[in-house]
N, C-alpha and C positions, 0 to 999 in steps of 0.2 A: 644534522644540526638544526636546520630550519624547522624540521618537525618538532624537535624538542622545544625550540623557541615558541612555536605556535601553541604547543601543549601547555607550556608555562604561562603564556599569555592568557590562554583560555582559563586555566586554573586560577589565575589572579583575578580575572573578571568574575568567575564563579564565586570565589571567596568574598569579593567585594559585594556581589549581589546578595549572598547569604547574610553578610554582616548588615547590609541595609535592611533586609527583610527582618532579621533578628531584632533590630532596633525599631523599625516602623510598626511591626504588628503589636508588640506590647504598648507602644505609644498610642496606636489607634484605639486599642481597647482598654487603656489605662490600667493595665494589670500585667504582672509577670507570672501569674498562675498558669502553668501549662494546661491543666484540665479546662480552665475557663477559656483560654485562648483557643483550644481545640474545639470547644463547643461553639464559640463565636465564628470560627472559620467554617465549620459545617453549616451553621445558620446562614452565613453570607453566601455560600455556594448554593444552598437550597433557595435562597431569596432570588438569586439570578434566574434559577430555573422557573420559579413561580411568577416572576415578572414577565416571562415569555409565554406562560401558559395561563390564560384567564380561567377563573372559576365562574362559569355562567350561572350556576345555582346560587352562588354567594358573592355577588359582584361588589358588595360593600367592604369586603375583607381585603386588607393590604397583602401584598406579596410577602412582606416580612412576617405577618401573623401566620399565613398559610405555611411558610417555611418552618416557623416554630412549631406549629401543630404537627407537621410531618416529622420533625425531629423528635418530638415527644413519642409519636407512634413507633419510631425506630428504636427508642430506648428499650433495652432488654430488662423490663421490670422483673425482678426475681420471683420465681414461683416457690411458694412455701408449702410444706406438708403440714396441713392443719390437723392431721392425726398425731403428730409428734407433740412433745412437751411444749405447751403454749409459751412458757417463758423463754425457752430456748429459741423458739421461732421468732419471738418478738425481739430478742436480743440480736438475732441475725438481721432482722428488718432495720433495727436502729443502726447497726454497723454500716448498712448499705445506704442509709438515708442522709442526704446532705443537700442543702441549698447553695452552699458556697461555690460549687463548681458552675453554677448558673448565675448567681449573684454574689460575687466575691466581696469580702470586707475591704474597704479602702484602708491603705496602710496607715493613714493619719487619723482614722476614726478612734475616738476615745471611749473606752468601755471600763467602767468601774463597778465592782460588786458591792452590794450592801445587803445585809441580812436584816429583814424587817421582822419585828416581833409584836404580837398583840395578844395579851392575856396568855402568855406561855406558848403561843403558836408561832413558830419561827419559819420564815419563807425566804429563800434566796431570790434576789432580783439584781438587775444590772442596769446602771445608768449608761445610756448610749448618746453620744454627742458628736456630730460631724457637721462642719469643722469643729475641732476641739474648742471647748470653752469652759469657763468656771460656771458650775451650775448654781443658780440662785433659786433655792427652793421657795423663798418667800414671794417671788415674783414671776418666775418662768412659767410658761404654759408647759404642761407635762402630759405626754401621751403614753398611757399604759398600753403596751403591745402584748397581745395574747396570741401565741403562735398556733399554727395548724399542726397536723400530724395525727389526726384521728383519735386524739387523747392518748395515743400509744407512743408516739415518736416526737423528736424535736427537743432542742435546747438552745442556749445562747450561741453555741458554736455553729449550729445549723442555720440560724436566722440573723446572725450579726450583720451580714452583708446587706440584707434587705433593710434591717432597722437603721443602720448607719445612713443609708441613702434616703430613707423616709425622714430621718432627722434633718438632713440637708434640704430636701424638697419642701417639707412643711415648716422649716425653720423652728423646730420644736426639740425639746429634750425628750428622748424616749426612755421609758422605764420598762425593760423586758421582765415579764413575770415568769419565773422558772417554776411553774406549778408541777405538782406531783403527777406522774403518769400512771395510767393503767397498764397492766393488770395488778401491779404491786400495790397500787392505791386506787381502788375502784371509785367511780363517781359516787358521791359529790365531793371527793377530796379536793379536786382541782378548783371547784367553786369556793370551798372553804379557804384555800390558799389565796385566791384572788381577792376575796372579801377581807381577809386578814391584812393584806398589803394596803388595801384602800383605807381601812380603819387606822392602820399605823400612820399613813400619810396624814390623815385628818388630825391624829394625835400630835403630829409634828407641826401643827398649825398651818398646814397647806390647805388653801381654800378649795372647796369643790369646784368653784368657778375657774380654777387653774387647770382642772383635770379633765382629760378626755380618755375614752377607752376605745381601742381598735383591735379587731381580731379577724382572722381569715379562717374559713372552713370550720373545723371543730373549735378553733380559737374564737370564731365569731359567735358560735353557739354558747361558748363559755362566757364571753363578754355579756351576752344577753342574760344568761343565768345569774351572773354576778350582780347585774343591775337589779334584776327581779329580787334577789336576796337582800340587797341594800334597801329597797323599798319596803320589803316585808319586815325589815328590822327598823323601819322608820328613820333611816339615815339619809342625809342629803345626797342627792344624786350628782354625777359629774356634769360638766358643761354639755357634753355630747358623746354620742356613741357611733362608731363607724364599723360596719360589718361587710366583709367580702365573702360572697357565697356561704353564708352561715349555715351550719348543720343544726337545724332547729327542731327536727323531727326524727328521733331515733327509731320510730316505728316505720319510717320510710313509706308513709301512706299517700304521698303526693302522686298525682298521675304522671308527673314528669319522670319518675323512676322507671316507668314503662315507656313513655313517649320518647325519651332521650337516651335510651339505653345504647343505641347504636352510634350516637354522635358524641357521647361522653368518652373522653380519652384518658380519664383518671384511672388508677389501678382499682381492680375489683377485689372484694373480699366476700367470703361466705358469711351471710348476715348472722346466722345463729352463732357461729364461732366468734364473730366480732363482738356481738352484744354480750356474750358471756365474758369476754375479756373486759369490757367496759364496766359491767355491773357486778362482777364477782360472784360469790357463792350464792347470793340471794337472787340471782337472775330469775329463777322460776317464780319467786314471790312478787316480783316487781313488774310493773307495766311500762312498756316502752313509750307510752304517751303520758307518763307521769311528769308533771311540770317541773319536778326537781331535776330531771335529766333532759327534757325536751321543751325548750322555752316557748316553742310555738303554742303549747297548750297552757302556758301560764298567762298572767295578766300583764297588760301593757299600760294600765292606769298609772299615771305619775311618771311616765318615762321622760327622759330628757330628749333634746333634739336627736334625730336618728337618721343616719345615711345608710341605705341598703343598696348593694351592688351585686348583680348576679349575671351569669351568661345564659343565653337562651339554648345553648347546646348541652347544658350539663343536667345530670339527673336531679341535682338538688334545686333546680329552678323553682319548683313549687314551694320548697321550704321558705324561700324568700317572698314569693308572691303572696302566699297565705299570711305570712307574718306582716307584710305591708298592709294587707287588708285589715288585720286585727289592730295594728297600730293606728291606722286612720280612724277606725271605729272608736278607739279609745281617746281620740283627740290629740294624738302625738304629732308634733312638728316633724314630719317624716319626708325624706327625699328618697325616691326610688329611681335607680338607674339600671337599665339592662343593657348588656352587650350583645347585639344581634349576632347570632352564630358563634358566640365566643364560648370558650371553655371555662372550667372550674377555676376560680381565683385568678382570672386572666390579668388583673391590674398588677399583680406582683411581678410580672415579667416585663416591666416597662423599659428595660435596657434593650429590648428586642423589637418592639413594634409600636407604632403610633397610637393604636387603639388603647393600649394600657396607659401610655403617657397622657392621653386625653382624659381618661377617667381620673387619674391621680391629680391632674390639674383641676378638674371639677371638684374633687374632694377638698383640695387645698383652698379653692375659692369659697366652698361652703363653710370651711372651718373659720374663715374670716368673718362670716356673717352671723355666727351664733354667739 
């Protein structure tokens, strides 16, 4: 009988412990998403490990960042057969691609769809506001966000968590641009979509001084291409542009593509296969350094204030450095920030390490000055 009482007492304590943990963990991470909680728990365990093991070659990096880096290396990026039907392969990639398990959407974030039309060109977009508020188009500062995904992947569902939190951090209304993806719509379709939304906003009597554009990776390249197109059309430019690790050179001619090939932890693709998906059937007639696709080789004359961020451990490092040089030569008010030993688009993962939080704080301060 005493054994049963002891067992019963143990089970009660175990049940109480499980209940406390089940409440405490979602509260700690402000989410009930099991995938996200699992990611955060793995990161926390790895952070403890890295706090005990110094990285003498990279002493400036936090244990939390090194834990996140190790977690990314552990992730089983899917291997795709590039000899198979390209569209089938890309649909499989899209099905496996999500940011929400890393940066979940807050339950109270407000997202509303609007279809913008300019001269018969209709493009979907989503207003993102967190905390929720009534959008005042005539006075609010608006940040057009152009997502990454190599021009092949991504949508509002993938990036809503990030955009909600940027809305809160920057105290801005975000407008997510749901641009058309390759290969169904080769470049420059995405540029046309972004410019159409911008022109539609101007037609709604929204002032360019209210507008900023931000993009990461391919979205950063697209943001730059869109502004270059605006200038070519002699349209007023936005208040400022923010790009994180922008993909500015489709020819991948920068020396960092060789220098950083072992430190870059982002997924790898066969270049010829990838470019054929971006440019479509005319790939053989087109040059990868064509400024219609690679903003590095376009003009930066007349550009608005520009913030460039890049990590020194990524292959695209020189895409940003060379663009910084060109922008300075063109007289642009440009701020350049590099993350020492940091990976591709590292500020996006600000829930995990202080280096990303610091960069986003810098961007937020910069926004207040332009």
